C-alpha positions as CSV (number, residue, x, y, z in Angstrom):
1,X,176.7,75.2,167.9
2,X,174.8,78.6,167.9
3,X,172.8,77.7,164.8
4,X,171.7,74.5,166.3
5,X,170.6,76.2,169.5
6,X,168.7,78.7,167.5
7,X,166.9,75.9,165.6
8,X,166.1,74.1,168.8
9,X,164.7,77.3,170.3
10,X,162.4,78.0,167.4
11,X,161.2,74.4,167.5
12,X,160.5,74.7,171.3
13,X,158.7,78.0,170.9
14,X,156.6,76.5,168.1
15,X,155.7,73.6,170.3
16,X,154.6,75.9,173.1
17,X,152.5,78.0,170.7
18,X,150.9,75.0,169.2
19,X,149.6,73.9,172.7
20,X,148.5,77.4,173.8
21,X,147.1,78.8,170.7
22,X,143.9,80.8,170.7
23,X,141.4,81.4,167.9
24,X,142.5,85.0,167.4
25,X,146.2,84.0,167.4
26,X,145.5,81.3,164.8
27,X,143.6,83.7,162.6
28,X,146.4,86.2,162.7
29,X,149.0,83.6,161.8
30,X,146.8,82.2,159.0
31,X,146.3,85.6,157.5
32,X,150.1,86.3,157.5
33,X,151.1,82.9,156.3
34,X,150.4,83.4,152.5
35,X,152.6,86.5,152.6
36,X,155.7,85.0,154.1
37,X,157.5,84.5,150.8
38,X,156.8,88.1,149.8
39,X,157.9,89.3,153.2
40,X,161.1,87.4,152.7
41,X,161.7,89.0,149.3
42,X,160.7,92.6,150.1
43,X,161.4,93.3,153.8
44,X,164.8,94.8,153.1
45,X,163.3,97.2,150.5
46,X,160.7,98.5,152.9
47,X,163.0,98.6,155.8
48,X,165.7,100.5,153.8
49,X,163.1,103.0,152.6
50,X,161.7,103.5,156.2
51,X,165.3,104.0,157.5
52,X,165.9,106.7,154.9
53,X,162.7,108.5,155.8
54,X,163.2,108.2,159.6
55,X,166.8,109.6,159.4
56,X,165.3,112.7,157.7
57,X,163.1,113.4,160.8
58,X,165.0,115.6,163.2
59,X,163.7,113.9,166.4
60,X,165.2,110.6,165.2
61,X,168.6,112.1,164.3
62,X,169.7,112.3,167.9
63,X,171.7,109.1,168.3
64,X,172.2,109.6,172.0
65,X,168.5,109.0,172.8
66,X,168.0,105.4,173.4
67,X,164.1,105.9,173.4
68,X,164.1,107.4,170.0
69,X,166.5,104.8,168.7
70,X,164.3,102.0,170.0
71,X,161.2,103.7,168.6
72,X,162.8,104.1,165.2
73,X,163.9,100.4,165.2
74,X,160.4,99.3,166.1
75,X,158.9,101.4,163.2
76,X,161.5,100.1,160.8
77,X,160.7,96.5,161.6
78,X,157.0,97.0,161.7
79,X,157.0,98.6,158.2
80,X,159.4,95.8,157.0
81,X,156.6,93.3,157.8
82,X,153.4,95.2,157.1
83,X,154.6,96.8,153.8
84,X,155.2,93.5,152.1
85,X,151.9,92.1,153.4
86,X,150.1,95.0,151.9
87,X,152.1,94.6,148.7
88,X,151.1,91.0,148.5
89,X,147.5,91.5,149.4
90,X,146.7,94.6,147.2
91,X,149.1,94.3,144.3
92,X,150.9,91.0,143.6
93,X,148.0,88.6,144.2
94,X,145.5,90.6,142.0
95,X,147.2,90.3,138.6
96,X,148.0,87.0,136.8
97,X,151.4,88.2,135.6
98,X,152.6,89.2,139.1
99,X,151.3,85.9,140.5
100,X,153.2,84.0,137.8
101,X,156.4,86.1,138.3
102,X,156.5,85.4,142.0
103,X,155.3,81.9,141.9
104,X,152.0,82.6,143.7
105,X,148.9,80.5,143.1
């Protein structure tokens, strides 16, 4: 039952966003859309690397601090999205061999 509720929720949110979209929001989504496959493939690599680096920083090692834990989680997720987008934009889409390897046009 839970997966179906999740699907219905995503559909409902998509419908709301479709009716209330702005030009800036549309441009942001259109700029991210070509990178979604690469984000899917590489997000765990970038998140894992970021987690390893964050756990070496003494301020983030304190597990009792909820603020530092939340800040660390936000940084990990942010790098997990932005890292693959940069990889796609500056490396994978520039060379014919990498475009072929990853099925990009």
